[in-house]
C-alpha positions as CSV (number, residue, x, y, z in Angstrom):
1,M,-0.8,-48.5,-16.3
2,G,1.3,-45.1,-16.0
3,E,1.7,-43.3,-13.0
4,E,-1.5,-41.5,-11.1
5,K,-1.1,-38.0,-11.2
6,E,0.0,-35.7,-8.2
7,R,-3.4,-33.2,-7.6
8,L,-2.4,-29.8,-7.5
9,P,-1.9,-28.5,-3.4
10,L,-5.0,-26.1,-3.5
11,E,-7.2,-28.3,-5.7
12,G,-10.8,-28.4,-4.5
13,I,-10.5,-25.3,-2.9
14,R,-13.1,-22.8,-4.7
15,V,-12.7,-19.0,-4.8
16,L,-14.8,-16.8,-5.4
17,E,-12.9,-13.7,-7.3
18,L,-14.9,-10.2,-6.4
19,G,-13.5,-7.1,-7.8
20,T,-11.2,-5.5,-10.3
21,L,-7.9,-4.5,-11.6
22,L,-4.8,-5.7,-9.5
23,A,-4.8,-6.4,-5.7
24,G,-8.1,-8.6,-5.6
25,P,-7.4,-10.6,-9.1
26,F,-3.3,-11.3,-8.2
27,T,-4.0,-13.1,-5.5
28,G,-6.9,-14.6,-7.1
29,R,-3.9,-15.6,-10.0
30,L,-1.3,-16.8,-7.4
31,L,-4.1,-19.1,-5.8
32,G,-5.3,-20.7,-9.1
33,D,-2.1,-21.0,-10.2
34,F,-2.1,-23.9,-7.5
35,G,-5.1,-25.7,-8.4
36,A,-7.8,-23.4,-6.7
37,E,-10.6,-23.5,-8.8
38,I,-11.3,-19.7,-9.3
39,I,-14.7,-17.7,-10.6
40,K,-13.9,-14.6,-11.3
41,I,-17.4,-12.5,-10.8
42,E,-17.9,-9.2,-12.9
43,A,-20.6,-7.3,-12.8
44,P,-23.3,-7.6,-16.6
45,D,-22.9,-4.2,-17.5
46,K,-19.2,-3.1,-16.3
47,A,-16.2,-5.4,-17.3
48,D,-12.8,-5.4,-15.5
49,P,-11.1,-2.1,-16.9
50,L,-7.9,-4.9,-16.8
51,R,-9.4,-6.5,-19.8
52,E,-8.3,-3.2,-21.6
53,W,-4.9,-2.9,-20.0
54,G,-1.9,-2.8,-21.6
55,Q,-0.9,-3.2,-24.9
56,E,-2.9,-4.3,-27.6
57,K,-2.5,-7.3,-30.1
58,D,-5.5,-8.3,-32.9
59,G,-7.6,-6.2,-30.7
60,V,-6.8,-8.1,-27.3
61,G,-5.8,-6.2,-24.0
62,L,-2.3,-8.1,-23.5
63,W,-2.4,-7.8,-19.5
64,W,-5.7,-9.6,-19.0
65,P,-4.8,-13.3,-20.3
66,I,-1.9,-13.2,-17.8
67,Q,-4.0,-12.1,-14.6
68,S,-7.1,-13.6,-15.1
69,R,-5.1,-17.1,-16.4
70,N,-6.9,-20.2,-14.7
71,K,-9.7,-18.8,-13.6
72,K,-13.7,-19.0,-14.8
73,S,-15.5,-16.1,-16.1
74,I,-19.4,-15.3,-14.9
75,T,-21.2,-12.0,-14.0
76,L,-23.3,-11.3,-11.5
77,N,-25.2,-8.1,-10.5
78,L,-25.0,-7.5,-6.6
79,R,-26.4,-4.4,-6.6
80,L,-29.8,-6.6,-7.3
81,E,-31.0,-8.6,-4.3
82,E,-31.6,-11.5,-6.4
83,G,-27.8,-11.0,-7.4
84,Q,-27.2,-11.2,-4.1
85,E,-29.5,-14.1,-2.8
86,T,-27.3,-16.2,-5.8
87,F,-24.0,-14.9,-4.8
88,K,-25.2,-16.5,-1.1
89,E,-26.2,-19.9,-2.8
90,L,-22.1,-19.6,-4.2
91,V,-21.2,-18.9,-1.2
92,K,-22.7,-22.4,0.3
93,K,-20.6,-24.2,-2.1
94,S,-17.2,-22.3,-1.7
95,D,-13.9,-22.0,0.8
96,I,-12.6,-18.1,0.3
97,I,-14.0,-14.8,-1.2
98,I,-11.4,-12.2,-2.6
99,E,-12.8,-8.9,-2.8
100,N,-11.1,-5.4,-3.2
101,F,-13.8,-2.6,-2.7
102,R,-14.0,0.1,-0.7
103,P,-14.7,-1.3,3.0
104,G,-18.6,-0.7,3.3
105,T,-19.2,-2.0,-0.4
106,M,-19.8,-5.6,0.6
107,E,-22.1,-4.6,3.8
108,K,-24.1,-1.7,1.3
109,W,-25.1,-4.6,-0.7
110,N,-26.2,-7.3,2.7
111,L,-23.1,-9.1,1.7
112,S,-21.1,-8.7,5.3
113,Y,-18.8,-11.1,6.7
114,E,-21.3,-12.0,9.3
115,E,-24.1,-12.7,7.0
116,L,-22.1,-14.9,4.4
117,S,-20.5,-16.6,7.3
118,E,-23.8,-17.5,9.2
119,I,-24.5,-19.4,5.7
120,N,-21.1,-21.4,5.6
121,P,-19.3,-21.1,8.8
122,G,-15.9,-22.2,6.9
123,I,-15.9,-19.3,4.4
124,I,-12.5,-17.4,4.5
125,M,-13.0,-13.7,3.1
126,T,-10.1,-11.8,2.1
127,R,-10.3,-8.3,2.3
128,T,-7.8,-5.8,0.2
129,S,-8.2,-2.0,0.7
130,G,-6.1,0.9,0.8
131,Y,-6.1,1.3,4.1
132,G,-7.7,-1.7,6.2
133,Q,-11.0,-2.7,7.3
134,T,-10.9,-0.2,10.3
135,G,-9.2,3.3,11.2
136,P,-9.9,6.9,10.2
137,Y,-8.5,6.6,6.5
138,K,-10.5,3.3,6.4
139,E,-13.0,5.0,3.7
140,R,-10.5,6.8,1.9
141,A,-10.3,5.9,-2.1
142,G,-6.8,3.7,-1.9
143,F,-5.3,3.0,-5.1
144,G,-1.5,1.2,-5.2
145,S,0.4,4.5,-6.0
146,V,-1.2,6.1,-2.9
147,G,-0.5,3.3,-0.7
148,E,3.0,3.3,-2.5
149,A,3.4,6.8,-0.8
150,M,2.3,5.9,2.4
151,G,3.8,3.1,2.9
152,G,7.4,4.7,2.6
153,I,8.9,3.5,-0.2
154,R,7.7,6.3,-2.6
155,Y,10.4,8.2,-0.2
156,V,12.8,6.5,-0.3
157,T,12.9,5.2,-4.9
158,G,15.0,7.8,-6.8
159,F,18.2,10.5,-6.3
160,P,18.8,12.9,-4.2
161,D,18.5,15.6,-6.1
162,R,15.2,14.4,-7.9
163,A,11.6,14.5,-6.7
164,P,10.2,11.2,-5.6
165,S,10.1,8.4,-8.2
166,R,7.7,5.3,-9.1
167,I,9.0,2.0,-9.1
168,G,8.2,0.5,-12.9
169,I,5.3,-1.6,-11.9
170,S,2.5,-1.3,-9.9
171,I,4.5,-3.1,-6.5
172,G,1.8,-1.6,-4.1
173,D,-1.1,-3.9,-5.7
174,T,1.6,-6.9,-5.4
175,L,2.9,-6.9,-2.6
176,A,-0.6,-6.1,-1.1
177,A,-1.7,-9.9,-3.5
178,L,1.4,-11.4,-1.9
179,F,0.6,-11.1,1.7
180,A,-3.0,-11.4,1.0
181,T,-2.1,-14.9,-0.2
182,I,-0.1,-15.2,2.6
183,G,-2.9,-14.4,4.8
184,T,-5.6,-16.4,2.8
185,L,-3.0,-19.8,3.1
186,T,-3.0,-19.0,6.7
187,A,-6.7,-18.8,7.5
188,L,-7.4,-21.7,5.3
189,N,-4.6,-24.0,7.0
190,E,-6.4,-23.1,10.8
191,R,-9.8,-23.9,9.9
192,H,-8.6,-27.6,9.3
193,H,-8.4,-27.2,13.2
194,S,-11.1,-24.3,14.0
195,G,-13.3,-25.8,11.3
196,K,-14.2,-22.3,11.0
197,G,-13.5,-19.0,8.0
198,Q,-12.1,-15.4,9.4
199,I,-11.4,-12.7,7.6
200,V,-8.1,-11.4,6.0
201,D,-7.7,-8.1,6.1
202,T,-5.0,-6.6,3.8
203,A,-4.1,-2.9,3.2
204,I,-2.1,-1.7,0.8
205,Y,-0.1,0.9,3.0
206,E,0.9,-1.5,5.3
207,S,2.1,-4.6,2.7
208,V,4.5,-1.8,1.2
209,F,5.2,-0.4,5.1
210,S,6.2,-4.1,5.9
211,V,9.0,-4.2,3.6
212,M,10.6,-0.9,4.4
213,E,13.6,-3.3,6.2
214,S,14.7,-1.0,9.8
215,L,13.3,2.6,8.3
216,I,11.5,3.0,11.6
217,P,14.1,2.3,14.2
218,D,16.8,4.1,12.0
219,Y,14.8,7.1,12.6
220,L,13.4,6.1,16.0
221,L,16.0,4.7,17.5
222,A,19.2,6.6,15.6
223,G,17.4,9.7,14.7
224,Y,18.3,8.8,10.9
225,I,15.7,9.5,7.9
226,R,16.3,7.3,5.0
227,E,16.1,10.0,1.6
228,R,16.6,8.4,-1.9
229,M,20.2,7.6,-2.5
230,G,20.0,6.1,-6.6
231,N,21.6,3.2,-7.4
232,I,23.6,2.8,-4.3
233,L,22.7,1.9,-1.0
234,P,24.4,4.5,1.8
235,N,27.2,2.9,3.8
236,V,26.9,-0.9,2.1
237,A,29.9,-0.8,-0.5
238,P,30.5,-2.0,-3.9
239,S,27.3,-2.4,-4.3
240,N,26.1,0.3,-7.5
241,I,25.3,-0.1,-11.2
242,Y,28.9,0.5,-13.7
243,F,29.1,1.6,-17.0
244,T,31.0,-0.7,-19.3
245,K,33.2,-0.3,-22.6
246,D,30.0,-1.5,-24.8
247,E,28.2,1.3,-23.2
248,T,25.7,-0.6,-21.2
249,Y,25.5,-0.8,-17.1
250,I,25.9,-3.7,-15.0
251,V,25.1,-3.9,-11.4
252,I,27.8,-5.6,-9.2
253,G,27.7,-6.4,-5.6
254,A,30.8,-7.0,-3.8
255,N,30.1,-5.2,0.0
256,A,30.9,-8.5,2.0
257,N,34.6,-8.8,2.8
258,G,35.4,-12.3,1.3
259,V,33.4,-10.9,-2.0
260,F,35.2,-7.8,-2.2
261,K,38.5,-9.4,-2.1
262,R,37.5,-11.5,-5.3
263,L,36.4,-8.5,-7.0
264,C,39.8,-6.6,-6.2
265,E,41.6,-9.9,-7.1
266,A,39.2,-9.8,-10.9
267,M,39.6,-6.0,-11.2
268,G,44.3,-7.5,-11.1
269,D,44.5,-4.9,-8.4
270,P,44.7,-7.0,-4.9
271,E,46.5,-4.9,-2.9
272,L,43.2,-2.7,-3.3
273,F,41.5,-4.8,-0.5
274,E,44.6,-4.1,1.9
275,N,44.3,-0.6,1.5
276,P,42.7,1.4,4.8
277,K,40.0,3.1,3.4
278,F,38.5,-0.4,1.7
279,H,39.9,-2.9,4.3
280,T,36.8,-3.2,5.7
281,H,32.9,-3.0,5.5
282,L,32.6,0.0,7.3
283,A,36.0,1.8,5.6
284,R,34.3,1.0,2.4
285,G,30.8,2.5,3.5
286,E,32.8,5.6,4.3
287,N,34.9,6.0,1.0
288,Q,31.8,4.8,-0.8
289,T,31.9,7.4,-3.8
290,E,36.0,7.3,-4.3
291,L,35.3,3.2,-4.4
292,D,32.4,3.1,-7.1
293,E,34.9,5.6,-9.3
294,I,37.7,3.0,-9.3
295,I,35.3,0.1,-10.0
296,E,34.0,2.2,-12.7
297,G,37.4,3.1,-14.0
298,W,37.8,-1.0,-14.5
299,T,34.5,-1.5,-16.1
300,K,34.8,0.9,-18.8
301,Q,37.6,-0.6,-19.6
302,H,35.9,-4.1,-20.7
303,D,32.9,-5.3,-22.6
304,S,29.7,-6.4,-20.2
305,K,30.4,-10.1,-21.2
306,E,33.5,-10.3,-20.7
307,I,33.6,-8.5,-16.9
308,L,30.4,-10.9,-16.2
309,D,31.9,-14.0,-17.0
310,L,35.3,-13.5,-15.2
311,L,32.9,-12.3,-11.6
312,A,31.0,-15.4,-12.2
313,K,33.8,-17.4,-12.6
314,K,35.1,-15.4,-9.3
315,G,32.1,-15.7,-7.2
316,V,31.1,-12.1,-7.8
317,P,27.4,-11.4,-7.4
318,S,26.8,-9.4,-11.0
319,G,24.6,-9.1,-13.5
320,L,23.3,-7.1,-16.9
321,I,20.1,-5.0,-16.0
322,Y,18.0,-7.1,-18.1
323,S,15.4,-5.0,-20.4
324,A,12.5,-7.4,-22.3
325,K,14.6,-8.4,-24.6
326,D,17.0,-9.7,-22.6
327,I,14.8,-11.8,-20.7
328,V,13.5,-13.1,-23.1
329,E,17.0,-14.0,-25.1
330,D,18.3,-15.7,-21.3
331,P,18.9,-19.4,-21.4
332,H,18.7,-19.5,-17.7
333,Y,15.0,-18.1,-17.8
334,Q,14.2,-20.5,-20.6
335,E,15.8,-23.6,-18.8
336,R,13.9,-22.8,-15.5
337,E,10.1,-22.2,-17.4
338,M,9.8,-19.0,-16.8
339,I,8.7,-17.5,-20.0
340,I,5.6,-20.4,-20.8
341,K,3.2,-19.9,-23.4
342,K,-0.6,-20.8,-23.5
343,E,-3.0,-21.2,-26.5
344,H,-5.3,-17.5,-26.8
345,P,-8.3,-17.9,-29.3
346,Q,-7.6,-15.3,-30.5
347,I,-3.5,-14.5,-30.5
348,G,-2.9,-17.9,-30.8
349,E,0.3,-18.8,-28.9
350,F,0.8,-16.6,-25.7
351,P,3.5,-15.8,-24.0
352,M,4.1,-15.6,-19.7
353,P,5.5,-15.2,-17.1
354,G,5.9,-19.2,-15.7
355,V,4.7,-20.2,-12.0
356,V,6.4,-19.1,-8.8
357,P,7.6,-20.6,-6.4
358,K,8.6,-24.1,-7.6
359,L,7.3,-27.4,-6.1
360,S,9.3,-30.3,-6.2
361,R,6.8,-33.1,-6.4
362,T,3.2,-30.7,-7.0
363,P,4.5,-27.7,-8.9
364,G,1.6,-24.9,-10.0
365,Q,0.8,-25.1,-13.3
366,V,-1.0,-22.8,-15.8
367,K,-4.0,-24.5,-17.9
368,S,-5.8,-21.7,-19.4
369,V,-5.6,-17.9,-20.3
370,G,-7.6,-15.8,-19.0
371,A,-11.4,-15.6,-20.7
372,E,-11.6,-13.6,-23.4
373,S,-15.2,-13.3,-23.1
374,I,-17.3,-12.0,-20.0
375,G,-19.3,-14.3,-18.6
376,K,-17.9,-17.2,-21.0
377,H,-18.4,-20.0,-17.7
378,N,-21.8,-18.6,-16.9
379,E,-23.4,-21.4,-17.9
380,E,-21.2,-23.9,-16.5
381,V,-21.4,-22.6,-12.9
382,Y,-25.3,-21.5,-12.4
383,C,-26.2,-24.7,-14.6
384,G,-23.8,-26.8,-12.7
385,L,-22.7,-25.9,-9.9
386,L,-25.7,-24.3,-8.9
387,N,-27.9,-26.3,-10.6
388,Y,-30.8,-23.7,-12.2
389,D,-32.4,-25.2,-14.8
390,V,-32.4,-23.5,-18.2
391,E,-35.9,-21.7,-17.2
392,R,-34.3,-20.0,-14.3
393,F,-31.4,-19.6,-16.0
394,H,-32.5,-17.4,-19.1
395,G,-34.9,-15.5,-16.2
396,L,-31.5,-14.2,-14.6
397,K,-30.1,-13.2,-18.1
398,E,-33.2,-11.2,-18.8
399,K,-33.7,-9.7,-15.4
400,N,-29.8,-8.4,-15.9
401,V,-28.8,-10.4,-12.8
402,I,-26.5,-12.2,-15.0
């Protein structure tokens, strides 16, 4: 007999995923990657808009299969009393609820945490919203873009002579999902000791604010307000992008003394390190613009591959600014299985990001792409998990409960 297969880390944990689009569903995706059973719930008359997001191939939105991988898809109308009662039956058999509605929505549907925890004292409710479940802004609609603005990241993103810029992905929703996942796993671990669930309250603006480094003490203790600085880190040099002979840009980060010394050697100018204007971290920060001009004068004389090969040998952190094409062709991505391919019923082989992080003994897995049809697993969940008979199952359909 072969070796027994290791259980996935979250195998045996059942998650009911409510909400749409990004922050809540991305939390479900992360938990599902490590073995949790994710039951994605959509309204029977209103599918998750994410099904249509992204570029399209053969009528399929290319975002959905990734965001909803490893999930079962069911429909349930939570606006109807019978739908609410059905949901409570699911709660009895589950561990976690993920929702990202505006605060008060679950309460309006008679599905408050207080009511649900009476049914299942161990239930964990992970709630993601723009501003959190308390505070004067709690009832405001809160999209990721607004959370990014209020959390501080938009103010410092871009160049000083232009308006604040958006980062090229939905970073606010993603950060909220990451913190929601951390909170969910923390609550799950605590439940081993207390036997009780709790609410995980994640706000998008707080998730953004949490990664803003020393933004607040810079202001309150040093009287300094961070501004948009483009591609540099103020007073940290060299750390910038540099144009090359083959007309592309590379990133070089060599602000530490030892690394900067190796960069100078790679440039064929070891004496640059001894120059008083560049010999210390503080001096390099004060003369940042001049130093960047010297480095770019060197990079413009060489192709990017030549520079990167040389800097790699010298131990100087550097790299191309990758496009999707660069990522797909990179052997390191391939070796690390960061682009995996799963079968899609309409498209065929579907490429998507691999699982992060990598566990040595019980790594996560992508077993399936997102369900292509809404309610695909209705019969499996209602007739299997809840043991509804055929008559009751079809009755729910006729009443538009599912």
